[in-house]
VOGU-3710 file (C-alpha; in Angstrom, 3 decimals, decimal comma):
1> mrmttqvlgi> 0,000/0,000/0,000  1,311/3,432/-0,861  -0,488/5,910/1,271  -4,160/5,279/1,074  -6,664/2,986/2,736  -10,134/1,753/1,811  -13,237/-0,108/3,092  -14,532/-3,576/2,253  -17,980/-4,504/0,861  -19,489/-7,960/0,102
11> fnateykqlk> -20,706/-8,668/-3,438  -20,984/-12,523/-3,829  -24,352/-14,254/-3,276  -24,613/-17,294/-0,989  -24,558/-20,662/-2,680  -27,214/-23,163/-1,695  -27,345/-26,933/-1,885  -30,496/-28,974/-2,622  -31,024/-32,447/-1,239  -32,707/-34,720/-3,817
21> qndmkfyyni> -34,680/-37,739/-2,793  -35,009/-40,807/-5,061  -38,393/-42,306/-5,753  -38,654/-45,683/-4,168  -40,717/-48,541/-5,622  -42,095/-51,332/-3,526  -42,935/-54,665/-4,986  -45,402/-56,940/-3,338  -45,055/-60,595/-4,259  -45,170/-62,180/-0,807
31> saallavaml> -47,733/-63,947/1,322  -50,160/-62,079/3,553  -48,347/-63,287/6,671  -44,985/-61,993/5,533  -46,523/-58,668/4,518  -47,927/-58,217/8,023  -44,554/-58,895/9,592  -42,885/-56,395/7,250  -45,415/-53,723/8,151  -44,804/-54,253/11,886
41> saaascskqe> -41,041/-53,961/11,355  -41,412/-50,746/9,347  -43,599/-49,241/12,036  -40,980/-49,986/14,700  -38,258/-48,375/12,611  -40,205/-45,170/12,124  -40,800/-44,847/15,814  -36,994/-44,684/16,540  -35,640/-42,560/13,695  -37,533/-39,695/12,204
51> tpslseepsa> -34,614/-38,109/10,231  -32,322/-39,645/7,602  -29,050/-41,107/8,967  -26,733/-38,974/6,768  -23,294/-37,470/7,536  -23,280/-33,667/7,744  -21,101/-31,784/5,255  -18,999/-28,849/6,502  -20,346/-25,355/5,986  -19,391/-23,983/2,607
61> aqtvtltasm> -16,824/-21,282/1,910  -17,186/-18,725/-0,788  -15,087/-16,185/-2,640  -15,986/-12,634/-1,717  -14,703/-9,199/-2,607  -14,403/-6,541/0,086  -13,966/-2,807/-0,321  -11,251/-1,072/1,717  -10,420/2,571/2,329  -7,966/4,350/4,639
71> elpdsgtkts> -8,930/7,175/6,932  -8,126/10,540/5,421  -4,638/11,551/6,418  -4,232/14,180/9,073  -2,053/17,173/8,485  0,933/15,915/6,570  0,386/12,201/7,156  1,777/9,789/4,591  2,098/6,051/4,269  3,124/5,163/0,768
81> lnladnkvlw> 2,120/8,427/-0,527  0,910/10,401/-3,411  3,185/13,301/-2,528  1,027/15,863/-4,307  -1,841/15,607/-1,817  -0,581/13,244/0,913  -3,181/10,591/0,106  -2,619/6,942/0,843  -3,010/4,829/-2,278  -3,390/1,074/-2,597
91> stgdkisvff> -0,534/-0,593/-4,456  -0,238/-3,709/-6,583  0,464/-6,666/-4,330  -1,237/-5,218/-1,259  -2,752/-7,892/0,965  -4,762/-7,800/4,178  -5,539/-10,283/6,959  -9,266/-10,754/7,620  -10,703/-12,435/10,732  -14,413/-13,369/10,629
101> sdntanneft> -16,549/-13,238/13,776  -14,981/-15,281/16,601  -13,050/-17,484/14,172  -9,286/-17,132/14,672  -8,408/-18,190/11,114  -6,206/-15,604/9,350  -7,722/-15,201/5,861  -5,558/-13,687/3,128  -7,250/-11,115/0,864  -5,413/-9,597/-2,126
111> lssvagtetg> -6,002/-6,315/-3,958  -8,059/-7,192/-7,046  -8,912/-3,693/-8,259  -6,740/-1,203/-10,094  -3,768/0,056/-8,038  -3,157/3,724/-7,290  -6,640/4,453/-5,927  -7,853/5,500/-2,500  -10,567/2,834/-2,400  -9,668/-0,709/-3,380
121> sftgtapdpv> -11,295/-4,115/-3,736  -9,788/-7,143/-2,007  -10,707/-10,721/-2,868  -10,399/-13,799/-0,691  -12,322/-16,646/0,910  -15,006/-16,169/3,581  -17,453/-18,446/5,394  -20,898/-18,945/3,888  -22,868/-17,077/5,041  -20,442/-14,209/5,736
131> pstfyavypy> -20,578/-13,155/9,433  -21,707/-9,626/10,134  -18,604/-8,951/12,271  -15,080/-9,143/10,932  -11,716/-7,461/11,485  -8,858/-6,680/9,123  -5,145/-5,895/9,465  -2,848/-4,344/6,867  -0,453/-5,694/5,722  -1,213/-9,413/5,599
141> nsgttisgst> 1,121/-11,553/7,653  0,594/-15,211/8,416  1,876/-14,571/11,955  -0,843/-12,021/12,773  -3,335/-13,486/15,264  -6,516/-12,519/17,076  -7,872/-13,430/20,496  -11,343/-12,111/21,183  -11,085/-8,625/19,745  -7,348/-8,132/20,403
151> vtlnfpyeqn> -4,983/-8,439/17,470  -1,317/-9,379/17,909  1,011/-8,373/15,092  4,668/-7,620/14,409  6,205/-4,287/13,453  9,271/-5,070/11,327  12,712/-3,920/12,399  13,620/-3,055/8,800  12,048/-0,587/6,383  13,194/0,209/2,858
161> ynsaggfnin> 13,643/3,653/1,403  11,212/4,648/-1,356  13,042/6,793/-3,877  9,707/8,048/-5,241  8,890/9,574/-1,854  6,869/8,361/1,099  7,472/4,748/2,015  7,061/1,302/0,571  4,314/-1,278/0,389  3,735/-3,235/3,642
171> tnpavaytts> 5,404/-0,519/5,725  2,485/1,362/7,295  0,298/-0,946/9,461  -3,413/-0,277/9,840  -6,515/-1,999/11,219  -10,244/-1,953/10,440  -13,538/-3,534/11,461  -16,924/-3,782/9,797  -19,266/-0,814/9,787  -23,026/-0,913/9,512
181> ggnlefknlc> -22,618/-0,903/5,742  -20,405/-3,969/5,816  -17,288/-2,019/4,828  -13,833/-1,805/6,378  -12,436/1,630/7,132  -8,732/1,319/7,942  -7,053/3,379/10,662  -3,297/3,993/10,744  -1,500/2,551/13,772  1,656/4,633/13,445
191> gvlklsltgt> 2,947/8,100/12,771  5,681/9,118/10,358  9,043/10,733/11,069  10,269/12,988/8,271  13,998/13,671/8,015  15,176/16,383/5,628  18,913/16,071/4,966  21,402/18,210/3,052  25,127/17,666/2,578  27,562/15,991/0,219
201> atidyidltg> 27,873/12,491/1,725  26,411/9,306/0,299  24,255/7,564/2,916  22,901/4,024/3,019  21,252/3,577/6,422  19,308/5,523/9,061  18,853/4,067/12,543  16,273/5,099/15,142  16,635/3,999/18,765  13,989/4,938/21,307
211> vdnlsgtatv> 13,202/4,750/24,986  9,990/2,932/23,981  9,981/-0,042/21,624  9,958/1,002/17,973  9,588/-2,483/16,456  8,664/-6,032/17,407  5,486/-7,560/18,798  2,482/-5,319/19,457  -1,179/-5,671/20,380  -4,177/-3,610/19,286
221> smnygsegpt> -7,661/-3,707/20,811  -10,196/-3,631/17,989  -12,842/-2,083/20,233  -11,662/1,413/19,420  -13,981/4,299/18,642  -13,680/7,475/16,636  -10,418/8,377/18,378  -8,691/5,510/16,598  -6,745/2,442/17,767  -4,035/2,352/20,428
231> vtmtgtnsfd> -0,873/0,312/19,980  0,753/-1,475/22,908  4,333/-2,551/22,188  4,983/-5,830/24,011  8,264/-7,162/22,589  11,192/-8,099/24,816  13,952/-8,633/22,246  17,071/-6,489/22,387  16,386/-5,003/18,947  12,823/-3,912/19,724
241> kslglyidpp> 13,897/-0,393/20,695  15,449/0,136/17,271  14,204/0,666/13,747  16,285/0,841/10,590  15,711/2,436/7,166  17,772/0,733/4,455  18,676/2,980/1,529  19,465/0,801/-1,489  20,879/2,053/-3,741  22,604/4,607/-1,498
251> vtldpvtpkd> 21,593/8,257/-1,882  24,044/11,120/-2,379  22,810/14,207/-0,570  22,628/17,641/-2,153  24,326/20,558/-0,361  21,373/22,890/-1,048  18,186/20,955/-1,800  16,991/18,784/1,123  16,347/15,094/0,559  13,352/13,781/2,480
261> fyivvpptdk> 13,295/10,401/4,204  10,096/8,988/5,738  10,159/6,399/8,537  6,995/4,829/9,953  7,214/4,876/13,768  4,852/3,550/16,490  3,486/6,340/18,705  5,952/7,426/21,403  6,351/10,487/23,616  9,741/9,637/25,148
271> gfrvtvyeel> 12,128/10,679/22,396  14,638/8,796/20,281  18,123/8,860/18,793  18,641/9,196/15,039  21,908/8,037/13,452  22,629/8,588/9,759  25,384/6,371/8,342  27,588/6,978/5,351  27,842/4,286/2,704  29,554/1,091/3,923
281> sftdaltkts> 30,704/2,648/7,198  29,931/2,246/10,900  32,266/5,004/12,026  31,300/7,808/9,628  27,922/8,835/10,955  25,882/11,704/12,345  23,866/11,221/15,531  21,070/13,481/16,767  18,553/13,121/19,577  14,970/14,327/19,627
291> stsinrnkir> 12,461/14,611/22,458  9,598/15,161/20,038  6,498/12,952/20,148  5,374/10,676/17,339  1,574/10,625/17,152  -0,730/8,237/15,323  -1,703/9,325/11,803  0,604/12,356/11,832  3,825/13,289/10,082  6,434/14,655/12,457
301> pmppityvad> 9,178/16,597/10,653  12,481/17,060/12,465  14,270/20,372/11,872  16,366/20,210/8,673  19,764/18,601/9,227  23,001/19,284/7,382  24,954/16,064/7,410  28,466/16,379/8,801  30,002/13,228/10,261  30,470/13,308/14,032
311> tpidlsaagt> 33,950/13,843/15,401  34,524/10,898/17,774  34,886/11,818/21,447  37,922/10,128/23,013  36,916/8,963/26,487  40,464/7,854/27,229  42,103/11,171/26,326  42,536/12,109/30,004  43,632/8,617/31,022  42,622/5,001/30,539
321> ancyipstga> 40,462/3,006/32,941  38,047/0,069/33,101  34,961/2,300/33,096  33,996/5,218/30,877  31,097/7,672/31,091  29,812/8,892/27,673  27,978/11,861/29,173  28,635/14,493/26,499  25,478/13,622/24,560  24,589/11,658/21,468
331> giyifkanvm> 27,466/10,775/19,231  30,376/8,500/18,487  32,734/7,692/21,350  36,106/5,968/21,307  38,602/4,717/23,891  41,977/3,023/23,690  41,601/-0,708/23,229  45,234/-1,782/23,536  45,698/-0,822/27,203  44,571/-2,815/30,246
341> gngtagiisg> 42,787/-0,584/32,739  44,945/2,361/33,771  48,055/0,880/32,134  51,438/0,120/33,627  50,788/2,491/36,545  48,175/-0,015/37,716  50,583/-2,961/37,929  51,460/-2,932/41,636  54,767/-4,326/42,776  54,289/-7,479/44,804
351> gnfptsdaai> 50,748/-7,900/43,611  51,464/-11,134/41,762  49,375/-9,951/38,823  49,641/-12,375/35,874  51,069/-9,620/33,653  53,986/-7,242/33,752  52,835/-5,404/30,644  49,472/-3,683/30,369  49,485/-3,819/26,556  47,130/-6,013/24,508
361> spvsasllwe> 46,594/-6,458/20,753  42,906/-7,136/20,090  41,583/-8,129/16,665  37,855/-7,440/17,149  35,352/-5,871/19,554  31,759/-6,597/20,489  29,016/-5,559/22,890  28,958/-8,195/25,630  25,769/-7,050/27,392  23,609/-3,991/28,041
371> dvpglisave> 20,882/-3,573/30,656  18,832/-1,240/28,445  18,195/-2,472/24,882  19,535/-0,054/22,277  21,814/1,690/24,774  24,980/1,013/22,759  25,263/0,503/19,004  27,813/0,258/16,193  30,576/-1,268/18,325  33,731/-1,612/16,246
381> lvtegsekyv> 37,489/-1,923/16,644  39,280/0,789/14,647  42,954/1,539/14,081  44,449/5,020/14,069  48,193/5,019/13,532  49,766/2,780/16,146  46,719/2,876/18,415  43,649/0,664/18,444  40,351/2,073/19,643  36,903/0,759/20,414
391> sfiasksilk> 34,280/2,910/18,692  30,593/2,951/19,653  27,490/5,152/19,584  25,604/6,182/22,721  23,191/8,947/23,737  22,885/9,605/27,461  20,143/12,207/26,978  17,743/9,559/25,607  18,819/6,217/27,064  20,614/5,671/30,371
401> gnaviavyeg> 22,040/2,454/31,721  25,076/0,196/31,620  26,900/-1,986/29,146  30,100/-4,005/28,854  32,203/-4,025/25,680  34,846/-6,703/25,171  37,801/-7,066/22,799  38,909/-10,435/21,459  41,994/-12,228/20,281  40,290/-13,383/17,072
411> psatgpvlws> 38,131/-11,802/14,357  34,355/-11,339/14,672  34,381/-11,689/18,477  36,090/-15,095/18,446  38,831/-16,454/20,620  39,487/-15,435/24,210  38,324/-12,105/25,637  41,491/-10,061/26,118  39,879/-7,253/28,167  36,524/-5,606/28,766
421> whiwctdqpt> 35,192/-2,197/29,792  32,100/-0,974/31,609  30,250/1,799/29,727  28,296/3,857/32,269  25,654/5,875/30,416  24,545/8,494/32,921  24,643/12,214/33,521  28,144/13,145/34,645  28,285/12,366/38,387  29,419/15,193/40,649
431> dqayknaadk> 32,039/15,150/43,403  31,049/15,245/47,075  33,410/16,126/49,924  33,362/13,660/52,869  34,974/14,009/56,288  35,369/10,846/58,362  35,417/10,516/62,152  39,165/11,309/62,216  38,516/14,463/60,120  40,260/12,886/57,168
441> tftlldrnlg> 38,775/14,149/53,884  37,737/12,159/50,817  36,088/13,144/47,548  33,547/10,631/46,257  31,099/10,492/43,377  27,473/11,292/44,193  26,119/7,825/43,297  26,946/4,133/43,266  28,989/2,872/40,335  26,485/2,069/37,570
451> atsnssagge> 23,619/4,130/39,040  21,838/6,626/36,793  20,252/8,539/39,693  21,691/10,006/42,907  18,525/10,346/45,000  15,926/8,243/46,759  13,393/9,376/44,158  15,359/7,394/41,570  14,411/4,054/43,104  16,015/1,167/41,199
461> ssyglhyqwg> 17,984/3,580/39,007  19,979/4,702/42,084  21,134/1,172/42,995  23,992/0,699/40,545  25,730/-2,587/39,753  27,321/-5,324/41,856  30,980/-6,342/42,004  32,877/-9,289/43,404  35,725/-7,854/45,481  38,820/-7,304/43,356
471> rkdpfqrtpi> 37,146/-7,833/39,952  36,914/-5,023/37,406  33,675/-6,090/35,687  30,159/-5,458/37,023  27,234/-7,821/37,432  23,660/-6,832/36,740  20,434/-6,568/38,662  18,120/-6,921/35,632  16,174/-10,207/36,100  16,176/-11,150/32,402
481> nlaaenktda> 19,969/-10,783/32,295  20,466/-12,557/35,617  18,650/-15,592/34,229  21,043/-15,769/31,285  24,166/-15,205/33,351  26,744/-17,958/33,720  28,289/-19,171/36,967  31,289/-21,291/37,866  33,053/-22,345/41,077  36,285/-21,049/42,536
491> atngninysi> 37,759/-24,522/42,936  37,725/-24,898/39,138  38,171/-21,360/37,817  39,111/-19,146/40,750  41,969/-17,252/39,122  42,584/-13,814/37,601  43,126/-15,020/34,041  39,753/-16,768/34,029  37,999/-13,678/35,393  39,490/-11,551/32,599
501> ahpnvfiias> 38,519/-14,000/29,847  35,012/-14,458/31,311  33,885/-11,023/32,527  30,220/-12,061/32,716  30,736/-15,275/34,710  30,046/-15,083/38,448  32,616/-17,166/40,369  30,937/-18,936/43,309  32,761/-19,647/46,585  32,075/-19,814/50,306
511> sdwlsakndy> 34,377/-16,872/50,926  36,878/-15,743/48,254  36,318/-16,202/44,510  40,113/-16,541/44,137  41,510/-19,937/45,018  44,701/-18,181/46,157  44,200/-15,005/48,191  45,407/-11,697/46,699  44,988/-8,467/48,714  46,431/-6,244/45,972
521> lwgnpqgynt> 43,651/-6,437/43,363  42,081/-3,050/44,142  45,379/-1,359/44,985  45,069/-1,232/48,776  46,776/-4,338/50,210  47,253/-2,723/53,653  43,877/-1,005/53,691  43,218/-2,244/57,215  46,036/0,185/58,161  44,565/3,684/57,704
531> tytasksiyd> 48,000/5,280/57,405  48,651/3,387/54,171  47,945/5,236/50,905  46,245/3,139/48,242  46,813/3,376/44,490  44,625/2,598/41,506  45,255/-0,857/40,017  44,592/-2,233/36,529  41,635/-4,146/38,033  40,012/-1,109/39,634
541> pcppgymvap> 36,427/-0,737/38,247  36,129/3,066/38,531  36,329/5,750/35,780  39,546/7,684/35,020  40,753/9,656/38,047  38,759/7,566/40,555  39,282/4,375/42,540  37,319/2,219/44,966  36,968/4,093/48,278  39,147/2,939/51,222
551> rdtwtrfdng> 37,682/1,327/54,316  37,770/4,343/56,658  35,741/6,566/54,301  32,419/6,113/56,110  33,364/6,202/59,811  31,217/9,320/60,387  28,088/7,491/59,141  27,559/5,595/62,425  26,956/8,579/64,725  30,116/8,462/66,809
561> gnftpnakgs> 30,689/4,726/66,710  27,407/3,604/68,254  26,106/1,905/65,071  23,109/4,239/64,751  22,758/6,079/61,438  24,078/9,626/61,213  21,506/10,496/58,591  18,798/12,973/57,699  15,469/11,276/58,236  14,825/7,614/58,884
571> fsngynfflq> 15,553/4,561/56,770  13,512/4,563/53,544  15,060/1,828/51,441  18,338/3,579/52,138  19,767/6,530/54,052  20,631/10,147/53,309  23,878/10,175/55,319  25,422/13,452/56,479  28,708/14,113/54,699  30,742/16,083/57,253
581> gtsgsttwyp> 28,900/16,391/60,540  25,489/15,854/62,090  23,757/18,323/59,775  24,247/19,983/56,425  24,774/18,270/53,084  23,799/14,629/52,629  24,464/11,811/50,169  22,098/9,000/49,200  23,074/5,370/49,869  20,337/3,038/48,626
591> aagwrgcldg> 19,494/-0,412/49,950  20,706/-1,896/46,675  20,729/-5,563/47,621  23,622/-7,918/47,012  24,678/-11,040/45,118  25,133/-14,198/47,181  28,629/-15,698/47,266  27,347/-19,292/47,284  24,918/-19,042/44,364  25,257/-15,594/42,736
601> slynsgpygd> 21,550/-14,953/43,336  20,225/-11,428/43,812  19,026/-10,653/47,337  16,994/-7,517/47,963  16,788/-7,773/51,753  19,313/-6,346/54,204  21,999/-5,975/55,233  23,232/-3,723/52,462  26,603/-2,265/51,765  29,390/-0,932/49,578
611> wssspysssr> 32,773/-2,535/49,101  35,926/-0,722/50,128  39,261/-1,303/48,420  40,652/-2,692/51,682  41,243/-6,284/52,757  39,590/-6,893/56,126  42,875/-7,894/57,752  46,198/-9,418/56,831  45,018/-12,886/57,831  41,414/-13,167/56,716
621> ggagclnfss> 39,865/-13,700/53,286  37,181/-11,063/53,714  37,207/-7,425/52,617  36,149/-4,233/54,313  32,786/-2,702/53,522  30,130/-0,286/54,689  27,288/-2,368/56,114  23,854/-1,027/57,038  20,249/-2,091/57,504  17,030/-0,438/58,620
631> syvdplssgn> 18,253/-0,407/62,225  22,052/-0,055/62,287  25,170/1,141/60,438  28,601/-0,499/60,587  31,172/1,459/58,536  34,023/-0,954/59,338  32,289/-4,221/58,551  33,489/-7,028/56,284  32,078/-9,388/53,686  33,027/-12,484/51,736
641> raggfsvrcs> 34,946/-11,478/48,612  32,862/-13,761/46,398  29,749/-11,758/47,271  28,536/-9,033/44,966  28,176/-5,574/46,576  27,874/-1,991/45,379  30,890/0,265/44,830  31,319/3,989/45,502  34,266/5,632/43,715  36,673/8,068/45,351
651> rvl> 39,095/10,508/43,776  42,485/8,853/43,460  44,267/9,476/46,745
//
């Protein structure tokens, strides 16, 4: 269908069948006695069966032709359009799904009238007689189903550019139901995004990524009124937040005259990211974000865009680390991919790290996981001179969350993982000045590592991620990702090399995930001694310039050592602890749960806490942490290193 829609009317008469009875002849050439017996037998038979014993044939089907029209387009709406007047026109090959009455059979009807008209005729098979109630969905898809009056259909991830303007056949979904006249009047389910581009580049792909799903499974209640149908996006696949327009053959933009591109988009009011790619490239692209709404049956033009490829933002320019925050906005980001963590400065003497050189030589890169679908895209390993970089696209203003990107020894994400990095998509955290009970000062970030909110109002978004003590890679809280997560035991794989090659495998143990204890992993081997100054190690999980906070950071949180919270207000799934005294500025520490050391399971009941960089003592396999519940606070507590706790990052000491 180009951009038009029509209604269906029934023209075929019902076929009838006639049952013919044969004349029967009776011959009488028997004795009077036998005749009497025969008459008695016949009488008995008639008394038991008054109708013929015949098998019933199924109800007949018939070929019918239905008339279909699309609602008149609202201001600027198009589907596969006549650009002169924005009308939707039926196209050769258009097909619709028709569901009759309460029958769930998906009947295929095909355009049988002349194409290029606003009202079309569709021919297919219907029950005889035709029910008075039936529903239709454009375009036809064998996977479209109905239950009661709710239709389930699929919005494709891919659309194809129409060089004649508008968009292609089967792109713009619509639904209809019978009116009193027996016709079908289709209603558009989607709106249309119009991009007007100028420039000199040749482009072959446009990607949309939204906060809401933009493709995948959807449901529509057919009990809608004059206001039109409402779409509910129900898909759970990772690609459902994205939608792609393929431009084949590629289009070369004009520096003066805009080229228009139309993309059919489900209604959304939460904004989206648009990325325009140059021909045969993942790194030459322009990314924009929009908070505009897409409304049903409307065209939404974005302001005209002059295509100029983004200049990649180097997240590692101020120093390398195991975590980066792409907080500048939408665009292409890069970071050095041939350096472990913070480089040779992070290899601590005596630490027994299995490397004396922080250099690696990866061959490929890939997204390992993301907790928000569509958060990260276009991950690629690129070479610039003697340096290798990971390149990716993110947009913190639209989507916030966490991801892990890995580099590999082999091509196409094959072979061992050589290293991996946490990508923390959040607004840039701010520094907060702490003063502990000994008046020692620290500067910490305003949220847990991985959190996208720094207040109690943020709920789950303030919790952050979980870490096994000494490991650089985070573990998730998202239930769907927890279910897919792998686990192993420390007796088999409790070593540093395994943890590097398997950043998403939780290593289970009764106390320490390492089979051989190592107090140096987070750069603070004598952290139980508060006079010792820690350093940032190559396994530290914090962003450039920050490291895991030392054990004595929180000693003011327990109100003078009596284990009662020095906080503003009472416990409310966390505390707003005072930063420097018993009043003044506060910082939010949520009850973020923890991951069990024996099974890796997520526990959302107390106690709660944040790891420090400090071993608990020189002789035990635990590690220091802040520990609190709804009734007490212990800033010098300890936990099993195989457990997964939150992390709060401090400025490098």
